[in-house]
C-alpha positions in Angstrom: -46.1 -19.7 -45.9 -49.1 -19.1 -43.7 -51.9 -16.8 -45.0 -52.8 -15.0 -41.8 -56.2 -13.9 -43.2 -57.3 -17.5 -43.8 -59.7 -18.9 -41.3 -59.8 -22.5 -42.4 -56.8 -24.3 -43.8 -57.1 -27.1 -46.3 -54.4 -29.2 -44.5 -51.6 -28.7 -41.9 -49.0 -28.0 -44.6 -50.7 -24.6 -45.2 -49.8 -23.7 -41.6 -46.0 -23.9 -42.1 -44.2 -20.6 -41.6 -45.0 -17.1 -40.2 -44.1 -18.2 -36.7 -44.4 -15.5 -33.9 -41.6 -13.4 -32.5 -41.9 -12.9 -28.8 -39.9 -10.6 -26.4 -38.0 -12.2 -23.6 -38.7 -10.2 -20.5 -37.0 -12.0 -17.6 -34.4 -14.5 -18.4 -32.0 -12.0 -20.1 -33.2 -8.9 -18.2 -29.8 -8.3 -16.6 -28.2 -7.6 -20.0 -28.5 -4.7 -22.4 -30.5 -5.0 -25.6 -33.9 -6.2 -26.7 -34.1 -10.0 -27.0 -36.7 -11.6 -29.2 -37.4 -15.3 -29.6 -38.6 -16.8 -32.9 -40.9 -19.6 -31.8 -40.6 -22.3 -34.5 -42.7 -24.6 -32.3 -45.7 -22.8 -33.8 -45.2 -24.6 -37.0 -47.7 -27.5 -37.2 -44.9 -30.1 -36.7 -43.6 -28.0 -33.8 -40.2 -27.3 -35.3 -38.3 -25.2 -37.9 -37.8 -28.4 -39.9 -41.3 -28.2 -41.3 -40.0 -25.4 -43.5 -37.3 -27.6 -45.2 -39.4 -30.7 -45.4 -42.1 -29.0 -47.3 -39.8 -27.0 -49.5 -37.5 -29.9 -50.5 -40.4 -32.3 -51.1 -42.3 -29.8 -53.2 -39.2 -29.0 -55.2 -38.7 -32.7 -55.9 -42.3 -32.9 -57.1 -41.9 -30.0 -59.4 -38.8 -31.6 -60.9 -40.5 -34.9 -61.4 -38.1 -36.7 -59.0 -40.9 -37.8 -56.6 -43.5 -40.1 -58.1 -46.8 -41.1 -56.5 -46.2 -43.8 -53.8 -42.5 -43.1 -53.6 -40.4 -43.6 -50.4 -38.7 -40.6 -48.8 -35.5 -41.4 -46.8 -33.7 -39.1 -44.4 -31.2 -39.0 -41.6 -32.5 -37.1 -38.6 -32.1 -36.3 -34.9 -35.9 -36.4 -34.8 -37.4 -33.1 -35.9 -36.7 -33.3 -39.6 -38.0 -36.8 -39.5 -41.2 -35.8 -37.9 -41.7 -33.0 -40.5 -41.0 -35.3 -43.4 -43.4 -37.9 -42.0 -46.1 -35.3 -41.6 -45.6 -34.0 -45.2 -45.5 -37.6 -46.5 -48.8 -38.4 -44.9 -50.5 -35.5 -46.6 -48.9 -36.1 -49.9 -49.1 -39.9 -50.0 -45.5 -41.0 -49.7 -43.8 -43.7 -47.6 -41.3 -42.5 -45.0 -38.1 -44.2 -43.8 -35.9 -42.6 -41.3 -32.3 -43.3 -40.0 -32.2 -41.8 -36.5 -29.4 -41.2 -34.1 -29.6 -43.1 -30.8 -28.9 -39.8 -29.1 -32.5 -38.8 -30.0 -34.9 -38.8 -27.1 -37.3 -41.7 -26.8 -40.1 -39.2 -27.1 -38.9 -38.2 -30.6 -38.6 -41.8 -31.7 -42.0 -42.7 -30.4 -43.5 -39.7 -32.3 -41.8 -40.8 -35.5 -43.3 -44.2 -35.2 -46.7 -42.7 -34.4 -46.5 -40.7 -37.7 -46.2 -44.0 -39.7 -42.5 -43.8 -40.3 -40.2 -46.8 -40.5 -37.4 -46.0 -38.0 -33.9 -47.3 -37.9 -32.1 -46.3 -34.7 -28.3 -46.0 -35.3 -25.5 -45.6 -32.8 -24.7 -41.9 -32.2 -21.0 -42.1 -31.3 -19.5 -43.6 -34.4 -17.6 -41.9 -37.2 -19.7 -40.4 -40.0 -18.3 -42.9 -42.5 -19.0 -45.9 -40.2 -21.5 -48.3 -42.0 -23.6 -48.1 -38.8 -23.9 -44.3 -38.7 -27.2 -42.8 -39.6 -25.6 -41.2 -42.7 -24.4 -44.5 -44.1 -27.6 -46.4 -43.1 -29.7 -43.8 -45.0 -27.5 -44.1 -48.1 -27.7 -47.9 -48.0 -31.5 -47.8 -47.7 -31.7 -45.4 -50.6 -29.8 -47.9 -52.8 -32.0 -50.8 -51.6 -35.5 -49.3 -51.8 -36.9 -48.8 -55.3 -38.3 -45.4 -56.2 -36.8 -43.8 -53.1 -35.6 -40.2 -52.7 -32.9 -39.3 -50.1 -33.5 -35.8 -48.7 -29.9 -35.6 -47.4 -30.5 -32.3 -45.5 -26.8 -31.9 -44.5 -25.7 -31.6 -48.1 -28.8 -30.2 -49.8 -28.7 -26.6 -50.8 -32.6 -26.5 -50.7 -32.3 -26.8 -46.9 -30.6 -23.3 -46.9 -32.9 -22.0 -49.6 -36.0 -22.8 -47.6 -34.9 -20.5 -44.8 -33.7 -17.8 -47.3 -37.2 -17.7 -48.7 -39.1 -17.9 -45.5 -37.3 -17.4 -42.1 -35.1 -14.5 -43.3 -37.9 -12.4 -44.8 -40.1 -13.1 -41.7 -37.4 -11.8 -39.3 -36.8 -8.7 -41.4 -40.5 -7.9 -41.6 -41.3 -8.7 -38.0 -38.5 -6.5 -36.6 -39.2 -3.8 -39.2 -35.6 -4.0 -40.3 -34.3 -3.2 -36.8 -32.6 -6.6 -36.2 -28.9 -6.2 -35.3 -28.0 -9.8 -34.3 -29.2 -13.2 -35.2 -28.3 -16.0 -32.8 -29.1 -19.6 -33.9 -27.9 -23.1 -33.2 -26.1 -24.7 -36.1 -26.5 -28.4 -37.0 -27.1 -28.8 -40.7 -26.7 -25.1 -40.8 -29.7 -24.5 -43.1 -31.6 -22.2 -40.7 -28.7 -19.9 -39.8 -27.3 -19.8 -43.3 -30.5 -19.2 -45.2 -31.7 -16.5 -42.8 -28.2 -15.0 -42.7 -28.0 -14.7 -46.5 -31.4 -12.9 -46.7 -30.7 -10.6 -43.7 -27.2 -9.6 -44.9 -28.6 -8.7 -48.3 -30.9 -6.2 -46.5 -28.2 -5.0 -44.1 -24.7 -6.3 -44.2 -23.9 -5.0 -40.7 -26.3 -7.6 -39.1 -24.2 -9.9 -37.0 -24.8 -13.7 -37.4 -23.8 -15.8 -34.4 -23.8 -19.6 -34.6 -24.1 -21.8 -31.5 -22.0 -24.9 -31.4 -21.6 -27.8 -28.9 -18.4 -29.0 -27.2 -17.6 -32.2 -29.0 -18.5 -30.7 -32.4 -16.1 -29.6 -35.2 -18.1 -26.5 -36.5 -16.5 -23.7 -34.5 -12.9 -24.6 -35.2 -13.8 -25.3 -38.9 -15.3 -21.8 -39.1 -12.2 -20.2 -37.7 -9.5 -22.3 -39.5 -11.3 -24.0 -42.4 -9.7 -27.2 -41.1 -11.6 -30.3 -40.1 -10.1 -31.5 -36.8 -11.2 -34.9 -35.7 -9.6 -34.3 -32.3 -12.5 -31.9 -31.6 -15.0 -34.8 -31.7 -16.3 -36.5 -28.6 -19.8 -37.5 -27.3 -22.2 -34.8 -26.2 -25.9 -34.8 -25.3 -27.5 -31.9 -27.1 -29.6 -33.1 -30.1 -29.8 -31.2 -33.4 -26.7 -29.0 -32.6 -23.1 -29.4 -33.7 -21.7 -32.0 -36.1 -18.9 -34.5 -36.5 -18.7 -33.6 -40.2 -18.9 -30.5 -42.3 -22.3 -30.0 -43.8 -22.3 -28.2 -47.2 -25.7 -26.7 -46.3 -23.8 -24.5 -43.9 -22.5 -21.2 -45.4 -19.7 -20.5 -43.1 -18.9 -17.2 -44.8 -22.3 -15.8 -43.8 -21.7 -16.5 -40.1 -19.6 -14.0 -38.2 -18.9 -16.0 -35.1 -19.4 -19.3 -33.4 -19.8 -19.8 -29.6 -19.8 -23.1 -27.8 -22.1 -24.1 -24.9 -22.1 -27.1 -22.6 -24.7 -29.8 -22.3 -25.2 -29.0 -18.7 -25.6 -25.2 -19.0 -28.0 -25.6 -21.9 -30.2 -28.1 -20.0 -30.5 -25.8 -17.0 -31.2 -22.8 -19.2 -34.0 -24.7 -21.0 -35.6 -25.4 -17.7 -35.1 -21.8 -16.5 -36.7 -20.6 -19.7 -39.9 -22.5 -18.9 -40.0 -21.1 -15.4 -39.2 -17.5 -16.2 -40.8 -16.8 -19.6 -43.5 -19.5 -19.6 -41.9 -20.8 -22.8 -41.7 -24.6 -22.9 -39.0 -24.9 -25.5 -36.5 -27.6 -26.4 -32.9 -28.3 -25.5 -31.5 -26.3 -28.4 -33.6 -23.3 -27.3 -31.9 -23.5 -23.9 -28.5 -23.7 -25.8 -29.2 -20.5 -27.8 -30.3 -18.5 -24.6 -27.2 -19.8 -22.8 -25.1 -18.6 -25.7 -26.6 -15.1 -25.4 -25.9 -15.1 -21.7 -22.2 -15.9 -22.4 -22.0 -13.2 -25.1 -23.7 -10.7 -22.9 -21.2 -11.3 -20.1 -18.5 -10.3 -22.6 -20.4 -7.1 -23.4 -21.3 -8.2 -26.9 -24.6 -6.2 -27.0 -25.6 -2.5 -26.6 -28.9 -1.2 -25.2 -30.0 -0.3 -28.7 -29.4 -3.8 -30.2 -32.3 -6.0 -31.3 -31.2 -9.6 -30.9 -33.2 -12.4 -32.4 -32.9 -15.9 -31.0 -34.2 -18.9 -33.0 -36.0 -21.4 -30.8 -36.1 -24.5 -33.0 -38.7 -26.7 -31.3 -41.0 -27.5 -28.4 -40.1 -28.8 -25.0 -42.5 -31.8 -25.2 -39.9 -33.5 -27.3 -37.5 -33.7 -24.3 -39.7 -35.0 -21.6 -37.4 -38.0 -21.1 -34.3 -35.8 -21.1 -33.9 -32.2 -19.9 -37.3 -32.0 -18.3 -36.9 -35.3 -16.5 -35.3 -35.0 -13.1 -34.0 -38.5 -13.1 -32.2 -38.0 -16.5 -30.7 -34.7 -15.2 -29.6 -36.6 -12.0 -28.1 -39.4 -14.1 -26.1 -36.9 -16.1 -24.7 -35.4 -12.9 -26.4 -32.1 -13.8 -27.8 -31.6 -10.3 -24.5 -32.4 -8.5 -22.9 -29.0 -8.0 -24.8 -26.0 -9.2 -27.8 -24.1 -10.5 -30.7 -26.2 -9.6 -31.9 -29.1 -7.5 -34.5 -31.6 -8.6 -38.0 -30.0 -8.8 -40.2 -30.5 -5.7 -43.4 -29.6 -7.5 -45.3 -32.9 -7.1 -46.9 -34.1 -4.0 -49.0 -37.3 -3.9 -52.0 -37.4 -1.6 -52.6 -40.8 -0.1 
């Protein structure tokens, strides 16, 4: 966790944590309540995944699982991979990543730039398909000597990292006034870890998970049944799942709400143009969820609602912030926004 009084850091890993909380003044101004964004892009690797990468790797070092020169293997939609690659560079490990083909080209290029060996796996296959990034990572772990598989979806240390850092930060930053936490759920580590800490301080705090259409999480939360009929392709990265991660503590989450790819994309773009916050696709999703909840009168004027913004918009330049991609998805066809007209070439 960052020591705010320190003027010079020994390396980038000392900068992980203590990200700022910023009031949203415009995009949600029509709704009652105070809305605060937790800007995880202020971590050195520009995402919340820095927290789990550092925590899990240092835990493995303490337990003697990681030896000098070892290889760290992980499945990732991009952000966790970047964070693991960053930690690996500083600590002297090799990094091998199995990445979903749904990940933006920007993310894949960044992983390669950080020295990682990247295997791009088809996104729209079953989790137990040998081509899925879960199964590819398992195979690589068996094949590569002295390797450690992080396995963030089924690693309790994922949740513990946020219990020890994100949760306490939110409680301290809001001076205990937080009434709601709204966060996207993928592996579930962020929302579950923060929820556990916050509910220990005040069990009345409402924890709301954001899920995607095409994901199984919301129905599983409500029924405790895995329904494969819920699964179909969707575009948002790092949100939702086609399996049930054990890193998710469903009992700590009060409610799930689903958002669409299109609404989330437009809201991410709106966020940049109203608040000056260039945040990622999932940040658009969490704001969209709050809009939908507010339209159902979920919040009171006295409520203090914290939204987790997981990463930075620069990781989506070939997607939601690219007019041609938006056009190709049909997102400009019928509503909300036309392609930006902000560039004029002088000849």
